[in-house]
PDB file of N, CA, C and O in Angstrom:
ATOM      1  N   MET A   1     106.131 105.501 114.912  1.00  0.00           N
ATOM      2  CA  MET A   1     104.511 106.554 115.319  1.00  0.00           C
ATOM      3  C   MET A   1     104.101 106.961 113.585  1.00  0.00           C
ATOM      4  O   MET A   1     103.113 107.664 113.372  1.00  0.00           O
ATOM      5  N   ALA A   2     104.630 106.643 112.870  1.00  0.00           N
ATOM      6  CA  ALA A   2     103.844 106.922 111.336  1.00  0.00           C
ATOM      7  C   ALA A   2     102.760 105.518 110.856  1.00  0.00           C
ATOM      8  O   ALA A   2     101.585 105.429 110.499  1.00  0.00           O
ATOM      9  N   LYS A   3     103.923 104.515 111.086  1.00  0.00           N
ATOM     10  CA  LYS A   3     103.522 103.315 111.118  1.00  0.00           C
ATOM     11  C   LYS A   3     101.610 102.863 112.016  1.00  0.00           C
ATOM     12  O   LYS A   3     100.819 102.043 111.551  1.00  0.00           O
ATOM     13  N   ILE A   4     101.399 103.659 113.232  1.00  0.00           N
ATOM     14  CA  ILE A   4     100.689 103.853 114.482  1.00  0.00           C
ATOM     15  C   ILE A   4      99.246 104.673 113.577  1.00  0.00           C
ATOM     16  O   ILE A   4      98.059 104.348 113.545  1.00  0.00           O
ATOM     17  N   LEU A   5      99.899 105.695 112.995  1.00  0.00           N
ATOM     18  CA  LEU A   5      99.096 107.066 112.783  1.00  0.00           C
ATOM     19  C   LEU A   5      98.084 106.468 111.327  1.00  0.00           C
ATOM     20  O   LEU A   5      96.921 106.675 110.981  1.00  0.00           O
ATOM     21  N   TYR A   6      99.146 105.707 110.793  1.00  0.00           N
ATOM     22  CA  TYR A   6      98.814 105.584 109.702  1.00  0.00           C
ATOM     23  C   TYR A   6      97.684 104.153 109.738  1.00  0.00           C
ATOM     24  O   TYR A   6      96.826 104.375 108.884  1.00  0.00           O
ATOM     25  N   LYS A   7      97.549 103.473 110.086  1.00  0.00           N
ATOM     26  CA  LYS A   7      97.074 102.358 110.039  1.00  0.00           C
ATOM     27  C   LYS A   7      95.344 102.929 110.357  1.00  0.00           C
ATOM     28  O   LYS A   7      94.748 103.293 109.344  1.00  0.00           O
ATOM     29  N   PRO A   8      94.936 102.971 111.056  1.00  0.00           N
ATOM     30  CA  PRO A   8      93.686 103.952 111.273  1.00  0.00           C
ATOM     31  C   PRO A   8      92.813 104.013 110.579  1.00  0.00           C
ATOM     32  O   PRO A   8      91.718 103.454 110.521  1.00  0.00           O
ATOM     33  N   PHE A   9      93.705 105.286 109.584  1.00  0.00           N
ATOM     34  CA  PHE A   9      93.236 106.170 108.326  1.00  0.00           C
ATOM     35  C   PHE A   9      93.243 105.137 107.208  1.00  0.00           C
ATOM     36  O   PHE A   9      92.243 105.223 106.496  1.00  0.00           O
ATOM     37  N   GLY A  10      94.199 104.080 106.827  1.00  0.00           N
ATOM     38  CA  GLY A  10      94.277 103.124 106.238  1.00  0.00           C
ATOM     39  C   GLY A  10      93.048 102.510 106.305  1.00  0.00           C
ATOM     40  O   GLY A  10      92.238 103.228 105.720  1.00  0.00           O
ATOM     41  N   LEU A  11      92.522 101.505 106.750  1.00  0.00           N
ATOM     42  CA  LEU A  11      91.184 101.322 107.348  1.00  0.00           C
ATOM     43  C   LEU A  11      89.512 101.994 106.417  1.00  0.00           C
ATOM     44  O   LEU A  11      88.452 101.829 105.815  1.00  0.00           O
ATOM     45  N   VAL A  12      90.341 102.642 106.899  1.00  0.00           N
ATOM     46  CA  VAL A  12      89.253 104.100 106.644  1.00  0.00           C
ATOM     47  C   VAL A  12      89.239 104.281 105.042  1.00  0.00           C
ATOM     48  O   VAL A  12      88.257 104.187 104.306  1.00  0.00           O
ATOM     49  N   PHE A  13      90.354 104.518 104.744  1.00  0.00           N
ATOM     50  CA  PHE A  13      89.954 105.200 103.722  1.00  0.00           C
ATOM     51  C   PHE A  13      90.191 103.832 102.604  1.00  0.00           C
ATOM     52  O   PHE A  13      90.124 104.095 101.403  1.00  0.00           O
ATOM     53  N   GLY A  14      90.430 102.576 102.976  1.00  0.00           N
ATOM     54  CA  GLY A  14      90.640 101.914 102.096  1.00  0.00           C
ATOM     55  C   GLY A  14      88.356 100.982 101.861  1.00  0.00           C
ATOM     56  O   GLY A  14      87.612 100.458 101.032  1.00  0.00           O
ATOM     57  N   ALA A  15      88.400 101.302 102.901  1.00  0.00           N
ATOM     58  CA  ALA A  15      86.518 101.015 102.610  1.00  0.00           C
ATOM     59  C   ALA A  15      86.035 102.336 101.391  1.00  0.00           C
ATOM     60  O   ALA A  15      85.303 102.294 100.402  1.00  0.00           O
ATOM     61  N   PHE A  16      86.920 103.564 102.094  1.00  0.00           N
ATOM     62  CA  PHE A  16      85.803 103.751 101.142  1.00  0.00           C
ATOM     63  C   PHE A  16      86.356 103.883 100.278  1.00  0.00           C
ATOM     64  O   PHE A  16      85.578 104.214  99.382  1.00  0.00           O
ATOM     65  N   GLY A  17      87.391 103.822  99.917  1.00  0.00           N
ATOM     66  CA  GLY A  17      88.429 103.570  98.666  1.00  0.00           C
ATOM     67  C   GLY A  17      87.417 101.830  97.515  1.00  0.00           C
ATOM     68  O   GLY A  17      87.181 101.671  96.318  1.00  0.00           O
ATOM     69  N   GLY A  18      87.222 101.195  98.438  1.00  0.00           N
ATOM     70  CA  GLY A  18      86.056  99.954  97.699  1.00  0.00           C
ATOM     71  C   GLY A  18      85.029 100.389  97.658  1.00  0.00           C
ATOM     72  O   GLY A  18      84.328  99.631  96.986  1.00  0.00           O
ATOM     73  N   VAL A  19      84.412 101.329  98.048  1.00  0.00           N
ATOM     74  CA  VAL A  19      82.866 101.998  97.327  1.00  0.00           C
ATOM     75  C   VAL A  19      82.816 102.676  96.445  1.00  0.00           C
ATOM     76  O   VAL A  19      81.817 102.589  95.731  1.00  0.00           O
ATOM     77  N   ILE A  20      84.024 103.788  96.060  1.00  0.00           N
ATOM     78  CA  ILE A  20      84.268 104.172  95.068  1.00  0.00           C
ATOM     79  C   ILE A  20      84.510 102.926  94.129  1.00  0.00           C
ATOM     80  O   ILE A  20      83.593 102.573  93.387  1.00  0.00           O
ATOM     81  N   ALA A  21      85.572 102.325  94.134  1.00  0.00           N
ATOM     82  CA  ALA A  21      85.939 100.950  93.113  1.00  0.00           C
ATOM     83  C   ALA A  21      84.576 100.212  92.424  1.00  0.00           C
ATOM     84  O   ALA A  21      84.642  99.998  91.214  1.00  0.00           O
ATOM     85  N   GLY A  22      83.601  99.898  92.994  1.00  0.00           N
ATOM     86  CA  GLY A  22      82.566  99.979  93.115  1.00  0.00           C
ATOM     87  C   GLY A  22      81.803 100.624  92.275  1.00  0.00           C
ATOM     88  O   GLY A  22      81.656 100.210  91.125  1.00  0.00           O
ATOM     89  N   ALA A  23      81.276 101.603  92.673  1.00  0.00           N
ATOM     90  CA  ALA A  23      81.103 102.659  92.014  1.00  0.00           C
ATOM     91  C   ALA A  23      81.074 102.662  90.523  1.00  0.00           C
ATOM     92  O   ALA A  23      80.228 102.507  89.643  1.00  0.00           O
ATOM     93  N   LEU A  24      82.647 102.959  90.626  1.00  0.00           N
ATOM     94  CA  LEU A  24      83.195 102.966  89.444  1.00  0.00           C
ATOM     95  C   LEU A  24      83.602 101.919  88.386  1.00  0.00           C
ATOM     96  O   LEU A  24      83.921 102.095  87.211  1.00  0.00           O
ATOM     97  N   PHE A  25      83.514 100.853  89.062  1.00  0.00           N
ATOM     98  CA  PHE A  25      83.318  99.441  87.938  1.00  0.00           C
ATOM     99  C   PHE A  25      81.737  99.352  87.535  1.00  0.00           C
ATOM    100  O   PHE A  25      81.473  98.855  86.440  1.00  0.00           O
ATOM    101  N   LYS A  26      80.695  99.802  88.354  1.00  0.00           N
ATOM    102  CA  LYS A  26      79.297 100.224  87.520  1.00  0.00           C
ATOM    103  C   LYS A  26      79.138 100.725  86.485  1.00  0.00           C
ATOM    104  O   LYS A  26      78.566 100.335  85.468  1.00  0.00           O
ATOM    105  N   ARG A  27      79.788 101.854  86.794  1.00  0.00           N
ATOM    106  CA  ARG A  27      79.447 103.443  85.597  1.00  0.00           C
ATOM    107  C   ARG A  27      80.113 101.935  84.548  1.00  0.00           C
ATOM    108  O   ARG A  27      79.462 101.123  83.890  1.00  0.00           O
ATOM    109  N   LEU A  28      81.465 102.023  84.739  1.00  0.00           N
ATOM    110  CA  LEU A  28      82.368 101.922  83.671  1.00  0.00           C
ATOM    111  C   LEU A  28      82.090 100.582  83.051  1.00  0.00           C
ATOM    112  O   LEU A  28      82.793 100.269  82.090  1.00  0.00           O
ATOM    113  N   TRP A  29      80.784  99.401  83.635  1.00  0.00           N
ATOM    114  CA  TRP A  29      80.244  98.591  82.991  1.00  0.00           C
ATOM    115  C   TRP A  29      79.414  98.619  81.972  1.00  0.00           C
ATOM    116  O   TRP A  29      79.335  97.961  80.934  1.00  0.00           O
ATOM    117  N   ALA A  30      78.563  99.828  82.611  1.00  0.00           N
ATOM    118  CA  ALA A  30      77.627 100.229  81.859  1.00  0.00           C
ATOM    119  C   ALA A  30      78.237 100.934  80.411  1.00  0.00           C
ATOM    120  O   ALA A  30      77.562 100.786  79.392  1.00  0.00           O
ATOM    121  N   LEU A  31      79.025 101.405  80.368  1.00  0.00           N
ATOM    122  CA  LEU A  31      79.424 102.548  79.295  1.00  0.00           C
ATOM    123  C   LEU A  31      80.256 101.454  78.053  1.00  0.00           C
ATOM    124  O   LEU A  31      80.065 101.450  76.837  1.00  0.00           O
ATOM    125  N   LEU A  32      81.274 100.521  78.920  1.00  0.00           N
ATOM    126  CA  LEU A  32      81.521  99.362  77.715  1.00  0.00           C
ATOM    127  C   LEU A  32      80.283  98.454  77.332  1.00  0.00           C
ATOM    128  O   LEU A  32      79.779  98.271  76.223  1.00  0.00           O
ATOM    129  N   GLY A  33      79.995  98.022  78.365  1.00  0.00           N
ATOM    130  CA  GLY A  33      78.448  96.597  77.747  1.00  0.00           C
ATOM    131  C   GLY A  33      77.291  96.919  77.646  1.00  0.00           C
ATOM    132  O   GLY A  33      76.317  96.171  77.559  1.00  0.00           O
ATOM    133  N   HIS A  34      77.334  98.581  77.653  1.00  0.00           N
ATOM    134  CA  HIS A  34      75.666  98.772  77.179  1.00  0.00           C
ATOM    135  C   HIS A  34      74.844  98.223  78.372  1.00  0.00           C
ATOM    136  O   HIS A  34      73.650  98.015  78.156  1.00  0.00           O
ATOM    137  N   GLU A  35      75.299  97.986  79.500  1.00  0.00           N
ATOM    138  CA  GLU A  35      74.181  97.273  80.583  1.00  0.00           C
ATOM    139  C   GLU A  35      74.651  97.952  81.814  1.00  0.00           C
ATOM    140  O   GLU A  35      75.716  98.447  82.185  1.00  0.00           O
ATOM    141  N   GLU A  36      73.260  97.766  82.395  1.00  0.00           N
ATOM    142  CA  GLU A  36      73.241  97.914  83.567  1.00  0.00           C
ATOM    143  C   GLU A  36      73.829  97.381  85.017  1.00  0.00           C
ATOM    144  O   GLU A  36      74.126  97.829  86.125  1.00  0.00           O
ATOM    145  N   LYS A  37      73.804  96.178  84.315  1.00  0.00           N
ATOM    146  CA  LYS A  37      74.638  95.271  85.784  1.00  0.00           C
ATOM    147  C   LYS A  37      75.234  94.210  84.919  1.00  0.00           C
ATOM    148  O   LYS A  37      74.781  93.615  83.941  1.00  0.00           O
ATOM    149  N   ALA A  38      76.337  94.138  85.528  1.00  0.00           N
ATOM    150  CA  ALA A  38      77.722  93.632  85.226  1.00  0.00           C
ATOM    151  C   ALA A  38      77.104  91.942  85.818  1.00  0.00           C
ATOM    152  O   ALA A  38      76.578  91.668  86.897  1.00  0.00           O
ATOM    153  N   PRO A  39      77.498  90.820  84.356  1.00  0.00           N
ATOM    154  CA  PRO A  39      77.297  89.256  84.628  1.00  0.00           C
ATOM    155  C   PRO A  39      77.817  88.776  85.804  1.00  0.00           C
ATOM    156  O   PRO A  39      79.012  88.887  86.077  1.00  0.00           O
ATOM    157  N   GLN A  40      77.061  88.284  86.476  1.00  0.00           N
ATOM    158  CA  GLN A  40      77.780  87.042  88.126  1.00  0.00           C
ATOM    159  C   GLN A  40      77.867  85.890  87.703  1.00  0.00           C
ATOM    160  O   GLN A  40      77.115  85.531  86.796  1.00  0.00           O
ATOM    161  N   ALA A  41      78.769  85.055  88.231  1.00  0.00           N
ATOM    162  CA  ALA A  41      79.482  83.899  87.292  1.00  0.00           C
ATOM    163  C   ALA A  41      78.743  83.224  87.434  1.00  0.00           C
ATOM    164  O   ALA A  41      79.158  82.233  86.834  1.00  0.00           O
ATOM    165  N   THR A  42      77.423  82.890  88.018  1.00  0.00           N
ATOM    166  CA  THR A  42      76.721  81.802  88.019  1.00  0.00           C
ATOM    167  C   THR A  42      74.891  82.518  87.547  1.00  0.00           C
ATOM    168  O   THR A  42      73.778  82.129  87.899  1.00  0.00           O
ATOM    169  N   ASP A  43      75.393  83.854  86.486  1.00  0.00           N
ATOM    170  CA  ASP A  43      74.163  83.749  85.229  1.00  0.00           C
ATOM    171  C   ASP A  43      74.133  82.661  84.224  1.00  0.00           C
ATOM    172  O   ASP A  43      75.256  82.344  83.832  1.00  0.00           O
ATOM    173  N   GLN A  44      73.221  82.058  83.744  1.00  0.00           N
ATOM    174  CA  GLN A  44      73.138  80.788  83.218  1.00  0.00           C
ATOM    175  C   GLN A  44      73.029  81.358  81.525  1.00  0.00           C
ATOM    176  O   GLN A  44      73.358  80.617  80.599  1.00  0.00           O
ATOM    177  N   ASP A  45      72.345  83.256  81.224  1.00  0.00           N
ATOM    178  CA  ASP A  45      72.004  83.549  80.266  1.00  0.00           C
ATOM    179  C   ASP A  45      72.918  84.422  79.784  1.00  0.00           C
ATOM    180  O   ASP A  45      72.640  85.359  79.036  1.00  0.00           O
ATOM    181  N   ARG A  46      74.647  83.993  80.421  1.00  0.00           N
ATOM    182  CA  ARG A  46      75.216  84.481  79.952  1.00  0.00           C
ATOM    183  C   ARG A  46      76.764  83.912  79.909  1.00  0.00           C
ATOM    184  O   ARG A  46      77.251  83.238  80.817  1.00  0.00           O
ATOM    185  N   THR A  47      77.499  84.317  78.629  1.00  0.00           N
ATOM    186  CA  THR A  47      78.292  83.611  78.084  1.00  0.00           C
ATOM    187  C   THR A  47      79.908  83.749  79.159  1.00  0.00           C
ATOM    188  O   THR A  47      80.248  84.712  79.847  1.00  0.00           O
ATOM    189  N   TRP A  48      80.740  82.242  78.934  1.00  0.00           N
ATOM    190  CA  TRP A  48      82.416  82.784  79.886  1.00  0.00           C
ATOM    191  C   TRP A  48      82.455  83.822  79.688  1.00  0.00           C
ATOM    192  O   TRP A  48      82.137  84.557  80.623  1.00  0.00           O
ATOM    193  N   ARG A  49      82.861  84.455  78.381  1.00  0.00           N
ATOM    194  CA  ARG A  49      83.481  85.815  78.130  1.00  0.00           C
ATOM    195  C   ARG A  49      82.676  86.752  78.440  1.00  0.00           C
ATOM    196  O   ARG A  49      83.417  87.734  78.411  1.00  0.00           O
ATOM    197  N   GLU A  50      81.990  86.996  78.627  1.00  0.00           N
ATOM    198  CA  GLU A  50      80.555  88.210  79.898  1.00  0.00           C
ATOM    199  C   GLU A  50      81.445  87.545  81.271  1.00  0.00           C
ATOM    200  O   GLU A  50      82.428  88.124  81.732  1.00  0.00           O
ATOM    201  N   VAL A  51      81.110  86.721  81.617  1.00  0.00           N
ATOM    202  CA  VAL A  51      81.412  86.812  83.017  1.00  0.00           C
ATOM    203  C   VAL A  51      83.156  87.048  83.085  1.00  0.00           C
ATOM    204  O   VAL A  51      83.427  88.014  83.800  1.00  0.00           O
ATOM    205  N   LEU A  52      84.128  86.503  82.610  1.00  0.00           N
ATOM    206  CA  LEU A  52      85.222  86.450  82.597  1.00  0.00           C
ATOM    207  C   LEU A  52      85.896  87.797  82.502  1.00  0.00           C
ATOM    208  O   LEU A  52      86.917  87.991  83.162  1.00  0.00           O
ATOM    209  N   THR A  53      85.409  88.716  81.746  1.00  0.00           N
ATOM    210  CA  THR A  53      85.914  90.254  81.105  1.00  0.00           C
ATOM    211  C   THR A  53      85.040  90.845  82.263  1.00  0.00           C
ATOM    212  O   THR A  53      85.400  91.985  82.558  1.00  0.00           O
ATOM    213  N   ALA A  54      84.304  90.513  82.776  1.00  0.00           N
ATOM    214  CA  ALA A  54      83.297  91.242  83.947  1.00  0.00           C
ATOM    215  C   ALA A  54      84.359  91.078  85.112  1.00  0.00           C
ATOM    216  O   ALA A  54      84.739  92.146  85.594  1.00  0.00           O
ATOM    217  N   ALA A  55      84.846  90.039  85.590  1.00  0.00           N
ATOM    218  CA  ALA A  55      85.527  89.848  86.551  1.00  0.00           C
ATOM    219  C   ALA A  55      87.148  90.629  86.492  1.00  0.00           C
ATOM    220  O   ALA A  55      87.757  91.096  87.455  1.00  0.00           O
ATOM    221  N   ALA A  56      87.505  90.597  85.331  1.00  0.00           N
ATOM    222  CA  ALA A  56      89.006  90.834  84.789  1.00  0.00           C
ATOM    223  C   ALA A  56      88.765  92.688  84.761  1.00  0.00           C
ATOM    224  O   ALA A  56      89.888  93.186  84.845  1.00  0.00           O
ATOM    225  N   LEU A  57      87.938  93.530  84.692  1.00  0.00           N
ATOM    226  CA  LEU A  57      88.160  94.568  84.572  1.00  0.00           C
ATOM    227  C   LEU A  57      87.729  95.308  85.933  1.00  0.00           C
ATOM    228  O   LEU A  57      88.142  96.425  86.244  1.00  0.00           O
ATOM    229  N   GLN A  58      86.663  94.377  86.859  1.00  0.00           N
ATOM    230  CA  GLN A  58      86.143  94.772  88.302  1.00  0.00           C
ATOM    231  C   GLN A  58      87.361  94.660  89.330  1.00  0.00           C
ATOM    232  O   GLN A  58      87.559  95.537  90.170  1.00  0.00           O
ATOM    233  N   GLY A  59      88.391  93.203  89.175  1.00  0.00           N
ATOM    234  CA  GLY A  59      89.977  93.245  89.480  1.00  0.00           C
ATOM    235  C   GLY A  59      90.321  94.289  89.106  1.00  0.00           C
ATOM    236  O   GLY A  59      90.438  95.019  90.091  1.00  0.00           O
ATOM    237  N   ALA A  60      90.540  94.757  88.283  1.00  0.00           N
ATOM    238  CA  ALA A  60      91.853  95.631  87.477  1.00  0.00           C
ATOM    239  C   ALA A  60      91.010  97.225  88.663  1.00  0.00           C
ATOM    240  O   ALA A  60      91.631  97.969  89.422  1.00  0.00           O
ATOM    241  N   VAL A  61      89.603  97.228  88.379  1.00  0.00           N
ATOM    242  CA  VAL A  61      89.226  98.824  88.611  1.00  0.00           C
ATOM    243  C   VAL A  61      90.225  98.646  90.585  1.00  0.00           C
ATOM    244  O   VAL A  61      90.920  99.367  91.301  1.00  0.00           O
ATOM    245  N   PHE A  62      89.726  97.422  90.618  1.00  0.00           N
ATOM    246  CA  PHE A  62      89.416  97.460  92.092  1.00  0.00           C
ATOM    247  C   PHE A  62      90.703  97.398  93.001  1.00  0.00           C
ATOM    248  O   PHE A  62      90.673  97.357  94.230  1.00  0.00           O
ATOM    249  N   ALA A  63      92.056  97.398  92.068  1.00  0.00           N
ATOM    250  CA  ALA A  63      93.193  96.797  92.364  1.00  0.00           C
ATOM    251  C   ALA A  63      93.942  98.317  92.410  1.00  0.00           C
ATOM    252  O   ALA A  63      94.453  98.977  93.315  1.00  0.00           O
ATOM    253  N   LEU A  64      93.749  98.513  91.036  1.00  0.00           N
ATOM    254  CA  LEU A  64      94.048 100.685  90.469  1.00  0.00           C
ATOM    255  C   LEU A  64      93.529 101.406  91.954  1.00  0.00           C
ATOM    256  O   LEU A  64      94.300 101.536  92.905  1.00  0.00           O
ATOM    257  N   VAL A  65      92.313 101.781  91.978  1.00  0.00           N
ATOM    258  CA  VAL A  65      91.633 102.031  93.359  1.00  0.00           C
ATOM    259  C   VAL A  65      92.991 101.874  94.590  1.00  0.00           C
ATOM    260  O   VAL A  65      93.983 102.587  94.745  1.00  0.00           O
ATOM    261  N   LYS A  66      92.558 100.703  95.299  1.00  0.00           N
ATOM    262  CA  LYS A  66      93.484 100.442  96.260  1.00  0.00           C
ATOM    263  C   LYS A  66      94.941 100.730  95.936  1.00  0.00           C
ATOM    264  O   LYS A  66      95.342 101.550  96.761  1.00  0.00           O
ATOM    265  N   ALA A  67      95.828 100.423  95.144  1.00  0.00           N
ATOM    266  CA  ALA A  67      97.275 101.206  95.096  1.00  0.00           C
ATOM    267  C   ALA A  67      97.213 102.852  95.534  1.00  0.00           C
ATOM    268  O   ALA A  67      97.729 103.519  96.431  1.00  0.00           O
ATOM    269  N   ALA A  68      96.369 103.108  94.490  1.00  0.00           N
ATOM    270  CA  ALA A  68      95.553 104.997  94.910  1.00  0.00           C
ATOM    271  C   ALA A  68      95.736 105.773  96.412  1.00  0.00           C
ATOM    272  O   ALA A  68      96.319 106.667  97.025  1.00  0.00           O
ATOM    273  N   VAL A  69      94.763 104.694  96.481  1.00  0.00           N
ATOM    274  CA  VAL A  69      94.145 105.438  97.910  1.00  0.00           C
ATOM    275  C   VAL A  69      95.210 105.083  98.901  1.00  0.00           C
ATOM    276  O   VAL A  69      95.677 106.069  99.471  1.00  0.00           O
ATOM    277  N   ASP A  70      95.826 103.667  99.331  1.00  0.00           N
ATOM    278  CA  ASP A  70      97.406 103.251  99.877  1.00  0.00           C
ATOM    279  C   ASP A  70      98.213 104.336  99.649  1.00  0.00           C
ATOM    280  O   ASP A  70      98.790 104.848 100.609  1.00  0.00           O
ATOM    281  N   ARG A  71      98.396 104.922  98.169  1.00  0.00           N
ATOM    282  CA  ARG A  71      99.820 105.623  98.175  1.00  0.00           C
ATOM    283  C   ARG A  71      99.228 107.184  98.413  1.00  0.00           C
ATOM    284  O   ARG A  71      99.919 108.164  98.692  1.00  0.00           O
ATOM    285  N   SER A  72      98.083 107.162  98.270  1.00  0.00           N
ATOM    286  CA  SER A  72      97.831 108.709  98.237  1.00  0.00           C
ATOM    287  C   SER A  72      97.938 109.218 100.660  1.00  0.00           C
ATOM    288  O   SER A  72      98.020 110.214 101.378  1.00  0.00           O
ATOM    289  N   GLY A  73      97.839 107.491 100.818  1.00  0.00           N
ATOM    290  CA  GLY A  73      97.496 107.977 102.385  1.00  0.00           C
ATOM    291  C   GLY A  73      98.712 107.510 102.736  1.00  0.00           C
ATOM    292  O   GLY A  73      98.765 107.444 103.964  1.00  0.00           O
ATOM    293  N   ALA A  74      99.903 107.088 102.127  1.00  0.00           N
ATOM    294  CA  ALA A  74     101.639 107.266 102.767  1.00  0.00           C
ATOM    295  C   ALA A  74     102.065 108.193 102.323  1.00  0.00           C
ATOM    296  O   ALA A  74     103.059 108.727 102.814  1.00  0.00           O
ATOM    297  N   VAL A  75     101.408 108.693 101.198  1.00  0.00           N
ATOM    298  CA  VAL A  75     102.740 110.655 100.873  1.00  0.00           C
ATOM    299  C   VAL A  75     101.899 111.483 101.919  1.00  0.00           C
ATOM    300  O   VAL A  75     102.544 112.311 102.562  1.00  0.00           O
ATOM    301  N   GLY A  76     100.855 111.400 102.121  1.00  0.00           N
ATOM    302  CA  GLY A  76      99.669 112.152 103.275  1.00  0.00           C
ATOM    303  C   GLY A  76     100.263 112.054 104.459  1.00  0.00           C
ATOM    304  O   GLY A  76     100.202 113.046 105.186  1.00  0.00           O
ATOM    305  N   THR A  77     101.000 110.810 104.955  1.00  0.00           N
ATOM    306  CA  THR A  77     101.327 110.340 106.427  1.00  0.00           C
ATOM    307  C   THR A  77     102.313 111.164 105.827  1.00  0.00           C
ATOM    308  O   THR A  77     102.157 112.382 105.918  1.00  0.00           O
ATOM    309  N   HIS A  78     103.450 110.645 105.137  1.00  0.00           N
ATOM    310  CA  HIS A  78     105.068 111.174 105.039  1.00  0.00           C
ATOM    311  C   HIS A  78     105.152 112.949 105.136  1.00  0.00           C
ATOM    312  O   HIS A  78     106.106 113.675 105.416  1.00  0.00           O
ATOM    313  N   ARG A  79     103.664 113.291 104.762  1.00  0.00           N
ATOM    314  CA  ARG A  79     104.236 114.812 104.581  1.00  0.00           C
ATOM    315  C   ARG A  79     103.726 115.329 105.980  1.00  0.00           C
ATOM    316  O   ARG A  79     104.122 116.432 106.355  1.00  0.00           O
ATOM    317  N   LEU A  80     102.803 114.541 106.836  1.00  0.00           N
ATOM    318  CA  LEU A  80     102.141 114.810 107.800  1.00  0.00           C
ATOM    319  C   LEU A  80     103.522 114.938 108.722  1.00  0.00           C
ATOM    320  O   LEU A  80     104.044 116.050 108.806  1.00  0.00           O
ATOM    321  N   THR A  81     104.152 113.729 109.458  1.00  0.00           N
ATOM    322  CA  THR A  81     104.731 113.074 110.362  1.00  0.00           C
ATOM    323  C   THR A  81     106.566 113.338 109.645  1.00  0.00           C
ATOM    324  O   THR A  81     107.430 113.715 110.437  1.00  0.00           O
ATOM    325  N   GLY A  82     106.821 113.167 108.624  1.00  0.00           N
ATOM    326  CA  GLY A  82     108.067 113.042 108.202  1.00  0.00           C
ATOM    327  C   GLY A  82     108.666 111.695 107.902  1.00  0.00           C
ATOM    328  O   GLY A  82     109.808 111.479 107.497  1.00  0.00           O
ATOM    329  N   ALA A  83     107.793 110.892 108.142  1.00  0.00           N
ATOM    330  CA  ALA A  83     108.345 109.327 108.469  1.00  0.00           C
ATOM    331  C   ALA A  83     107.980 108.653 106.993  1.00  0.00           C
ATOM    332  O   ALA A  83     107.321 109.462 106.341  1.00  0.00           O
ATOM    333  N   TRP A  84     108.191 107.519 106.334  1.00  0.00           N
ATOM    334  CA  TRP A  84     107.525 106.631 105.577  1.00  0.00           C
ATOM    335  C   TRP A  84     106.571 105.910 106.412  1.00  0.00           C
ATOM    336  O   TRP A  84     106.927 106.061 107.580  1.00  0.00           O
ATOM    337  N   PRO A  85     105.359 105.083 106.326  1.00  0.00           N
ATOM    338  CA  PRO A  85     104.793 104.166 106.878  1.00  0.00           C
ATOM    339  C   PRO A  85     105.274 103.042 106.312  1.00  0.00           C
ATOM    340  O   PRO A  85     105.736 103.361 105.216  1.00  0.00           O
ATOM    341  N   ASP A  86     105.379 102.069 106.475  1.00  0.00           N
ATOM    342  CA  ASP A  86     106.046 100.520 106.106  1.00  0.00           C
ATOM    343  C   ASP A  86     104.571  99.864 106.756  1.00  0.00           C
ATOM    344  O   ASP A  86     104.398  98.646 106.786  1.00  0.00           O
TER     345      ASP A  86
END
């Protein structure tokens, strides 16, 4: 039962987490890189180092936010239903 309740909320919170992660990455990049926009892989004027650093940081931020959202959803479901969603 907990699994059935968890899935729809997990999808909604996952999408919300993606928006939060995107905003967090943009802010973090602006603070660290002193630039407003992170480099894209196809930016001709950017170095490999800049592009790969931005990609690694973006991946780390998204993974961190996803784990936090997923874990929070599982804990909340457990508190409400008494069962851990698998």
